[in-house]
C-alpha positions, 0 to 999 in steps of 0.5 A: 474530512477531504472528499479524498479521504471520504471516497477512499472510506467508501471503498474501505468499509466495501472491501470489509463488507466485501470479506464478510463471511455472510455475505453472497460470491454473488455480493460480494463481486458487486462490492469489489466491483464498486470499491475498483470505480471509487478508486478510478475515480479518485485517481482521474480527481487526483489527476485533474489536480495535480494538472492543475498544479495545486499540490504543494509537498510537505511530510505529515503521517496519514493513520489507515485502519486496519480490519480482520481477518489477517491484519497483520497480512494486510499491515504488510501490505501496505508496509510493502508498498510504503516502503519502495514509495520511501514513506515509513509505517508504525502499527497500532497492535491490540494483542494480535490485532492490528486496528491501524498503521500511521504512516508517514512520509511526503503527501504526494508519496501519501497519496499513492501508498494510498491509493495503491494499498486500497486496488492492492487490496481490492485485488488481494481479496478478492483471490483469497476468497478464493484460494485453498491448499491444494493435495500437498498442504494437506494438514494445514489450515486454511488461514495457515495457507491464505498468511503465506499467500498474502506474505508472499504476494506483498513480497513480490507487490514489494518488488515490483514497485521498489522496480517501477521506482529505481527506474522512474528514476534512471529514465527520468532525463531532465537537460540543466535538472537536478538528479532524481537519484539525488532528490528521491535521496533527499526525501527519504533522508528528510522523511526519516529523520522526521519520522526519527525524531517523532517516532524512533524511541517505538520498539520494531515488530517481532518477525513473524513465523508463519506455517502456510504452504501459500507463499509461492502461491502468493507470490506467483499472484502478485506478480501479477497483481494491476500497479497501474493505478496510479503514475509511478514514473510522474510521482516519484521524484518531485522536487519538494518546496523548501525554504532558504537557508 
């Protein structure tokens, strides 16, 4: 396991500890603070490697574990991060629990997906521990409210990432270079073709029907979430290496 993946694994363990109902609010805050520090260190490490030119891009996959509570909702957040970054996801389920999600795409995009998801999960779970339905939502469970809160948060994140990627392409101007728009379309097609070759026969997950009233509150929180952990403009339009035909 690489140093980067070991670091991300440590972050996820800290987040899982922060979500444990048995820990105090102060302990949860300490776990979240430590996780944020590790995320920042990871971002610096990746920036240094990229600046040194020690990076090649290939299509591959990464398996990210999911943890209860709300494993399906966390998987949806991961999907909403992966899709705007031109990655595909496969859910590994057992019963009603999502055990892991395999994300499929270019290595540089997978790095961004992992880092963004870890950062956004940290932000979401920190807030999730405090949110509860107000007077208008009386009669529903806290869990139902929080599931729809996470759905709203994930939806807002997806819209913002999609807009950020579109802006990055539109603002990229390299005289004499290849069109950024064509590059990202080509990357997306290559990922889709590779995904279909490996996972094309899998059935799609059935749509979920959530009953809580937290969607609007979660969407507002997602609109305010920090997406600055990675440099979207620089990371979204790298030209993949190709062999001569």
